[in-house]
C-alpha positions in Angstrom: 47.0 199.1 -3.6 45.4 197.5 -6.7 47.8 196.3 -9.4 48.3 198.6 -12.3 46.2 197.1 -15.2 49.2 196.8 -17.5 51.3 195.0 -14.9 48.4 192.6 -14.3 47.9 192.1 -18.0 51.6 191.5 -18.8 51.9 189.1 -15.8 48.8 187.2 -17.0 50.3 186.8 -20.5 53.6 185.6 -19.1 51.8 183.0 -17.1 49.7 181.8 -20.0 52.6 181.5 -22.5 54.8 179.8 -19.9 52.2 177.3 -18.7 53.7 174.3 -20.4 57.4 174.7 -19.6 56.7 176.2 -16.1 54.4 173.3 -15.2 57.1 170.8 -16.3 59.7 172.6 -14.3 57.6 172.7 -11.1 56.9 169.0 -11.5 60.5 168.3 -11.9 61.6 170.2 -8.8 58.6 168.7 -6.8 59.9 165.3 -7.6 63.4 166.2 -6.4 62.0 167.5 -3.1 60.0 164.3 -2.5 63.3 162.4 -2.2 64.1 164.3 1.0 67.7 165.0 2.1 69.4 162.9 -0.5 72.5 162.2 1.6 70.4 160.2 3.9 70.1 157.5 1.2 73.7 157.7 0.0 75.9 154.7 0.1 78.2 154.7 3.1 81.3 155.3 1.1 79.7 158.2 -0.8 78.6 159.9 2.5 82.0 159.3 4.1 83.7 161.0 1.2 81.3 163.9 1.7 82.2 164.6 5.3 85.7 163.3 5.5 87.3 166.7 6.0 84.8 168.0 8.5 85.2 168.5 12.2 83.9 166.1 14.8 80.6 167.8 15.5 79.8 168.4 11.8 80.6 164.7 11.1 78.1 163.7 13.7 75.4 165.9 12.3 76.1 165.0 8.6 75.9 161.2 9.4 72.1 161.7 9.8 69.5 163.5 7.9 68.0 165.8 10.6 70.5 168.6 10.4 70.4 171.0 7.4 73.6 171.3 5.5 74.2 174.4 3.5 76.3 174.8 0.3 78.4 177.9 0.0 79.2 178.7 -3.7 81.5 181.7 -4.2 82.8 183.9 -6.9 85.7 185.1 -4.7 88.9 186.2 -6.2 91.2 188.9 -4.9 91.8 190.6 -8.3 88.3 192.0 -8.6 87.4 194.7 -6.1 83.7 193.6 -5.9 84.6 190.0 -5.0 87.6 190.5 -2.8 85.5 191.1 0.3 84.0 187.6 -0.2 87.2 186.1 1.1 86.0 186.1 4.8 82.4 185.2 4.1 82.6 181.4 4.3 83.9 181.5 7.9 81.3 184.1 8.9 78.6 182.0 7.4 79.7 178.7 8.8 79.9 180.2 12.3 76.4 181.6 12.0 75.0 178.4 10.6 76.6 176.3 13.2 75.2 178.5 16.0 71.8 178.0 14.4 72.1 174.2 14.5 73.2 173.5 11.0 76.3 172.7 9.0 77.8 174.4 6.0 80.4 173.4 3.5 82.2 175.4 0.8 80.8 173.5 -2.1 82.7 175.2 -4.9 84.0 178.3 -6.6 82.8 179.8 -9.9 84.8 182.0 -12.2 84.5 185.8 -12.0 85.7 187.8 -14.8 85.6 191.6 -15.0 84.2 193.5 -18.0 86.0 196.6 -16.7 89.3 194.8 -17.2 88.5 193.1 -20.5 86.7 196.0 -22.1 87.9 196.4 -25.7 90.2 193.4 -25.4 90.0 189.8 -26.7 89.0 188.5 -23.3 85.7 190.4 -23.6 84.6 187.8 -26.1 84.4 185.3 -23.3 82.4 187.6 -21.0 78.8 186.8 -21.9 79.6 183.1 -22.2 81.1 183.2 -18.7 77.5 183.5 -17.4 76.7 180.0 -18.6 80.0 178.7 -17.4 79.2 180.1 -13.9 75.8 178.4 -14.2 77.4 175.1 -15.0 80.0 175.5 -12.2 77.2 176.2 -9.8 75.5 173.0 -10.8 78.7 171.1 -10.4 79.1 172.5 -6.9 75.5 171.4 -5.9 75.7 168.1 -7.7 77.1 166.1 -4.8 73.6 165.8 -3.2 75.0 166.8 0.2 72.9 170.0 0.6 69.6 171.3 1.8 70.1 174.9 0.7 72.6 177.2 -0.9 74.3 180.6 -0.2 75.5 182.2 -3.4 78.3 184.7 -3.1 78.7 187.0 -6.1 78.1 190.5 -7.3 79.1 191.5 -10.8 77.9 191.3 -14.4 77.4 187.8 -15.7 78.2 186.2 -12.3 74.9 186.8 -10.5 72.7 185.6 -13.4 74.9 182.6 -13.8 74.6 181.7 -10.1 70.8 182.0 -10.3 70.6 179.9 -13.5 72.7 177.2 -11.8 70.7 177.3 -8.6 67.5 177.0 -10.6 68.7 173.6 -11.9 68.4 172.6 -8.2 65.2 174.5 -7.8 63.9 172.4 -4.9 66.6 173.9 -2.7 66.3 177.4 -1.2 69.0 179.9 -2.0 70.0 183.3 -0.8 72.3 185.7 -2.7 74.9 187.2 -0.4 76.4 190.5 -1.7 79.5 192.5 -0.8 78.4 196.1 -1.2 79.9 199.1 -3.0 83.3 200.8 -2.5 83.3 204.3 -1.2 82.6 207.0 -3.7 85.7 208.2 -5.6 86.2 210.7 -8.4 82.8 212.0 -9.3 81.3 210.2 -12.3 80.8 213.4 -14.3 84.5 214.3 -13.9 85.5 210.8 -15.0 83.4 211.1 -18.1 84.9 214.4 -19.0 88.4 213.0 -18.7 87.5 210.0 -20.9 86.2 212.3 -23.6 89.3 214.6 -23.4 91.5 211.5 -23.9 89.4 210.4 -26.9 89.7 213.8 -28.4 93.5 213.7 -27.9 93.6 216.6 -25.5 95.3 214.6 -22.6 97.6 211.7 -22.3 97.5 208.2 -20.8 98.9 209.2 -17.5 96.1 211.7 -16.8 93.5 209.2 -17.9 94.9 206.5 -15.7 95.0 208.9 -12.7 91.3 209.6 -13.2 90.4 205.9 -13.5 92.4 205.0 -10.5 90.6 207.7 -8.5 87.3 206.2 -9.6 88.1 202.5 -8.9 90.1 202.6 -5.8 89.2 200.1 -3.0 87.4 196.8 -2.2 83.7 196.8 -3.2 81.6 197.1 -6.3 82.2 200.0 -8.8 79.8 202.7 -7.7 78.2 203.7 -11.0 74.9 202.1 -11.8 76.0 199.5 -14.3 75.3 195.8 -14.6 76.9 194.9 -11.2 74.7 197.3 -9.2 71.7 196.5 -11.4 72.3 192.9 -10.3 72.1 193.9 -6.7 69.0 195.9 -7.0 67.2 193.2 -9.0 68.1 190.5 -6.6 66.6 192.5 -3.8 63.4 193.4 -5.6 63.1 189.8 -6.8 63.4 188.6 -3.2 66.8 186.8 -3.3 68.6 189.2 -1.0 67.7 190.0 2.6 65.9 193.3 2.8 68.3 196.3 2.4 71.4 194.1 1.8 72.3 195.4 -1.6 74.3 198.6 -1.0 75.7 198.3 2.5 79.5 198.9 2.2 82.0 196.1 2.8 84.2 196.1 5.9 81.4 197.4 8.1 79.7 195.8 11.1 76.3 196.1 9.4 77.7 194.3 6.3 79.0 191.4 8.5 75.8 191.4 10.4 73.8 191.0 7.2 76.1 188.1 6.1 75.5 186.4 9.5 71.8 187.0 9.1 71.8 185.3 5.7 73.4 182.2 7.3 70.7 182.1 10.0 67.9 182.7 7.6 68.8 180.0 5.1 68.3 177.3 7.8 64.6 178.4 8.2 64.0 178.1 4.4 65.2 174.5 4.1 62.8 171.5 4.0 64.0 170.9 7.6 63.1 174.4 8.7 59.7 176.0 9.3 59.5 178.1 6.2 60.4 176.0 3.2 61.0 178.4 0.3 62.7 176.7 -2.7 64.2 179.1 -5.3 62.4 177.4 -8.1 59.0 178.4 -6.6 60.1 181.8 -5.3 61.3 182.9 -8.8 57.8 182.7 -10.4 56.2 185.0 -13.0 55.6 187.7 -10.4 59.2 187.8 -9.4 60.5 188.2 -12.9 57.9 190.9 -13.7 59.0 192.7 -10.6 62.6 192.5 -11.7 61.7 194.0 -15.1 59.8 196.9 -13.4 62.7 197.6 -11.1 65.2 197.7 -14.0 63.0 200.1 -15.9 62.3 202.3 -12.9 66.0 202.8 -12.3 67.3 203.0 -15.8 69.4 199.9 -15.2 71.7 197.9 -17.3 70.7 196.9 -20.8 72.5 193.6 -20.1 69.5 192.5 -18.1 67.4 192.4 -21.3 69.5 189.3 -21.8 70.0 188.1 -18.3 66.4 188.3 -17.0 65.2 186.4 -20.1 67.8 183.7 -19.6 67.1 183.4 -15.8 63.4 183.2 -16.5 63.9 180.4 -19.1 65.8 178.4 -16.5 62.7 178.5 -14.3 60.4 177.5 -17.2 59.2 181.0 -17.8 59.1 182.7 -21.2 59.9 186.4 -20.8 60.1 188.6 -23.9 61.3 192.0 -25.0 57.7 192.9 -25.7 57.0 192.5 -21.9 59.9 194.9 -21.2 58.5 197.4 -23.8 54.9 197.3 -22.5 56.0 197.7 -18.9 58.3 200.5 -19.8 55.4 202.6 -21.1 53.8 202.7 -17.6 56.8 202.6 -15.3 58.1 205.9 -14.1 61.8 206.6 -13.9 62.5 207.2 -10.2 66.3 207.5 -10.1 69.1 209.6 -11.6 72.3 207.6 -11.3 75.3 207.6 -13.5 75.3 207.2 -16.5 71.7 208.6 -16.3 72.9 211.3 -14.0 75.9 212.2 -11.9 75.1 210.4 -8.6 76.3 206.9 -7.7 74.7 204.0 -5.7 76.1 205.3 -2.4 74.0 208.5 -3.0 71.0 206.4 -3.9 71.4 204.3 -0.7 71.7 207.4 1.4 68.6 209.0 -0.2 66.4 206.1 0.8 67.6 203.3 -1.5 65.8 200.1 -2.2 63.4 200.5 0.7 62.0 203.8 -0.5 62.0 202.6 -4.2 60.2 199.4 -3.5 57.6 201.2 -1.3 56.9 203.7 -4.0 56.5 201.0 -6.7 54.2 198.9 -4.5 52.1 201.9 -3.7 51.8 202.7 -7.4 50.6 199.2 -8.1 53.7 198.4 -10.2 55.1 195.6 -8.1 53.6 192.3 -7.0 53.6 192.9 -3.3 52.5 189.3 -2.6 55.6 187.8 -4.4 57.5 185.4 -2.2 61.0 186.3 -0.8 63.8 184.9 1.3 63.4 187.8 3.8 59.7 187.5 4.7 56.4 186.3 3.5 56.0 189.0 0.9 57.8 191.9 -0.7 56.3 194.2 1.9 59.2 193.2 4.2 61.5 195.0 1.8 60.1 198.4 2.7 62.2 198.0 5.9 65.8 198.8 6.4 68.4 196.9 8.4 70.2 198.2 11.5 72.4 196.7 14.2 70.9 196.2 17.6 72.7 194.2 20.3 75.2 192.9 17.7 72.5 191.5 15.4 70.6 192.9 12.5 67.0 194.0 13.0 64.7 195.7 10.5 62.8 198.9 11.1 60.4 200.9 9.0 62.1 202.5 6.0 62.0 206.2 5.0 58.7 207.8 4.1 60.4 210.4 1.9 63.4 210.6 -0.4 66.4 212.2 1.3 67.6 213.7 -2.1 65.1 214.2 -4.9 67.9 214.9 -7.3 68.8 211.2 -7.0 65.6 209.4 -6.0 62.1 210.6 -6.4 58.6 209.4 -5.5 56.4 207.8 -8.2 54.2 210.9 -8.3 57.1 213.2 -9.3 59.4 211.0 -11.5 62.3 212.0 -13.6 60.4 210.7 -16.6 56.9 209.1 -17.1 58.3 206.0 -18.7 61.0 203.5 -18.0 64.7 203.7 -18.9 64.7 201.1 -21.7 62.8 201.0 -25.0 62.6 198.3 -27.7 62.9 199.4 -31.3 62.0 197.4 -34.4 61.8 197.6 -38.2 63.4 196.1 -41.3 66.8 195.8 -39.4 65.3 193.5 -36.8 64.7 194.3 -33.1 67.0 196.0 -30.6 67.1 197.6 -27.2 67.9 201.3 -26.5 68.7 202.7 -23.1 66.9 206.1 -23.2 67.4 207.1 -19.6 70.9 208.5 -20.3 70.0 210.1 -23.7 68.5 213.6 -23.9 65.1 213.7 -25.7 66.5 215.8 -28.6 69.0 213.0 -29.3 66.6 210.1 -29.3 65.7 210.4 -33.0 68.2 210.4 -35.8 68.1 209.9 -39.5 71.6 209.9 -41.1 73.8 208.0 -43.6 75.4 204.8 -42.3 79.0 204.0 -41.9 79.5 200.3 -41.6 82.2 198.6 -39.5 82.9 195.0 -38.7 84.9 195.8 -35.5 85.1 198.5 -32.9 88.8 199.0 -33.7 87.8 200.0 -37.3 85.4 202.6 -35.9 88.0 204.0 -33.6 90.5 204.2 -36.5 88.0 206.1 -38.6 87.3 208.5 -35.8 91.0 209.1 -35.3 91.4 209.8 -39.0 88.5 212.4 -38.9 86.3 210.3 -41.2 83.3 210.5 -38.9 83.1 214.2 -38.3 79.5 214.5 -39.6 76.0 213.3 -39.0 76.4 209.5 -39.0 74.8 206.2 -37.8 77.7 203.9 -37.0 76.7 200.3 -37.8 79.0 197.9 -36.0 78.0 194.4 -37.0 79.3 190.8 -36.6 79.5 191.5 -32.8 76.6 189.1 -31.8 76.8 186.0 -29.7 77.2 183.6 -32.7 79.9 185.8 -34.3 82.3 186.4 -31.4 80.4 186.0 -28.1 78.8 189.4 -28.1 81.4 191.6 -26.5 80.6 194.9 -24.9 81.5 197.9 -27.0 81.7 200.5 -24.3 85.0 201.9 -25.7 83.0 203.4 -28.5 81.1 205.7 -26.2 83.8 208.4 -25.7 84.5 208.9 -29.5 80.8 209.0 -30.4 80.2 211.3 -27.5 82.9 213.7 -28.8 81.1 213.7 -32.2 77.8 214.5 -30.6 79.3 217.2 -28.5 80.5 218.8 -31.7 76.9 219.2 -32.8 76.6 216.2 -35.1 73.6 213.8 -35.1 75.1 210.5 -34.1 73.9 207.0 -33.2 75.2 203.5 -32.9 73.5 200.4 -34.2 75.0 197.0 -33.4 74.3 193.4 -32.7 76.8 193.6 -29.9 76.3 194.8 -26.4 77.0 198.0 -24.5 77.7 197.9 -20.8 75.5 199.2 -18.0 77.5 202.4 -18.3 76.1 203.1 -21.7 76.2 206.9 -22.2 74.4 209.8 -23.8 74.7 208.7 -27.4 71.6 206.8 -28.7 72.6 203.2 -29.2 70.3 200.4 -30.7 72.1 197.4 -29.3 71.5 193.6 -29.2 70.1 193.8 -32.8 68.4 190.5 -33.4 68.8 188.5 -35.6 72.5 189.2 -35.7 74.5 189.6 -38.9 76.3 186.3 -38.5 73.0 184.5 -38.3 71.7 186.0 -41.6 70.2 189.2 -40.0 69.6 192.2 -42.2 72.5 194.1 -40.7 74.7 192.1 -43.1 72.9 193.9 -46.0 73.5 197.5 -44.9 76.0 199.4 -46.9 77.9 202.7 -46.4 75.7 205.6 -47.2 72.4 203.9 -46.6 70.2 206.2 -44.6 69.2 204.7 -41.2 66.4 206.0 -39.0 66.4 205.4 -35.3 63.5 206.7 -33.2 63.9 205.5 -29.7 60.7 207.1 -28.5 58.5 205.8 -31.4 60.2 202.4 -31.4 61.6 202.5 -34.9 64.8 201.0 -36.3 65.0 200.8 -40.1 67.2 201.4 -43.1 65.5 203.5 -45.7 66.0 201.1 -48.5 63.1 199.4 -50.4 62.4 196.0 -49.0 62.9 194.2 -52.3 66.3 195.9 -52.8 67.4 195.1 -49.3 66.4 191.4 -49.7 68.2 191.1 -53.1 71.5 192.3 -51.7 74.2 189.7 -51.1 74.9 189.6 -47.3 78.4 191.0 -46.6 80.9 188.5 -45.5 82.1 188.8 -41.9 85.7 189.5 -41.0 88.3 186.7 -41.1 87.9 184.3 -38.2 89.8 185.6 -35.2 88.1 183.6 -32.5 91.3 182.1 -31.1 93.8 183.2 -28.5 93.0 184.3 -25.0 91.0 181.1 -24.6 88.5 182.0 -27.3 89.0 178.8 -29.2 87.7 176.9 -26.2 84.3 178.5 -26.7 83.6 177.5 -30.3 81.0 175.0 -29.1 79.2 177.8 -27.3 79.2 180.0 -30.5 77.8 177.1 -32.5 74.7 176.6 -30.3 74.0 180.0 -28.7 70.5 181.4 -29.0 69.6 184.9 -30.2 69.8 187.9 -28.0 66.1 188.3 -27.6 66.0 184.8 -26.1 68.8 185.6 -23.6 71.8 184.7 -25.8 72.3 181.5 -23.8 73.6 178.1 -24.7 71.0 176.1 -22.7 67.8 176.9 -24.7 68.7 178.2 -28.1 
């Protein structure tokens, strides 16, 4: 199938604008490869330190440079359901690698914080920056020069992008992402959303709310709604960093263990000592990132990836922009209906045909680069197949030719919508991202007076006092990366949804983030430039009429340009960036780049 002309044009422009930094990056990792297995040239004391704790056989192999040694970097902790299954992975991987003639060492752990736990709390102000901490921790783990490849164990939110950014700093090494899979489906997502709105409206108490939440998040595995964690999994597969079909196999199953073992065997072949050298820095090229954007749009995935994909691309010397997202969104059909865009969860998606069917449909529509390199085969065509156990090992067979449930997953010829799930809006307030896949068409355009807040708590207090019971555009500013680390503001969804359900025209405009669970209220998020960096949000006043048109791509305050420019920017709230570890991240806030450049600290 020929490439869609827009996909080809966008990719070509990404290649052209990235030529300088991408060329320098490839030169750098090429020079690193030319040194060969670095441990072979180590001083004797250095090398002895590196294998001192190993068993006899591993010591024999590590003394030379003919046996591949694989780093295991893990985000395991047993507090987070998504990462608790990773506890057993190092032993499974080491056994599989040893059986394949290699060695493996647990190179290091990285932090894994949960946005679900920190939502609406001070710890959320560390969340986005934790991505770059994970990247640095990954680099520290790989910095010992003992390794020929890496297995990266992580699932959620900022953790997977951080692992990838860190691995790209060692781009001459191959790397495979090893997931854990989702928990079993719990309380239906639609029921959970109703309970949350009833609590926000004061109709039920905390005990009833907690009972519903506990019935939703109830066992090891990833949360099952299609938020950032599960968007991570889908993107890693489409971008070729998972084995085919690995994303949504549940933990604690024989197939899950078989896929983990298969990752251990496969990484040996991808090293410079194997027969299929595939370094991550070459694999993640312009085609891979464009594929990732298309997959995000085709599934209505998390808005957080308008930050993470840009940041990951930058780590590979590639300049990806929101304009690329926007142009691709216009031609990418929406093929899934997953909560918050529908009521189904990722287990339903997997049962309906999952990544294999989705990838096949997008390839056949000319909307993916089928020739992109992957860890699971020569090209992305291998990802049309699905894994199954045969004789105790994983084999891949041809995937489904039709969706098993068209209420959840549809063919490209019969999409839920003709365009992707994310739109970019722009105007005299800057640029922002809107997740339209969860918003009904009649709610995507609003023109209403602004009510301005400098914190989500202030908005919640105004809602509780009945001050927002009208048409309103809630402007929540000073929530950007430079101001306070760009926390997610997902706790605002229930009260704003209540107002919308009452028949009011409601929208949110903010320089903060919303989670992958962003709901049915139109929200222009990641507004860039942010208020704390002199952005025009700092000049908006209560009563100003704001227009948001997510379909037409408009975000503006209906104030004459000269008047807006003449206004004195409002001062932000008093500094509260201390406590809960926030003071340790002041250096990050000082140097972080804008949202549309990935909100990272490495290339501001």
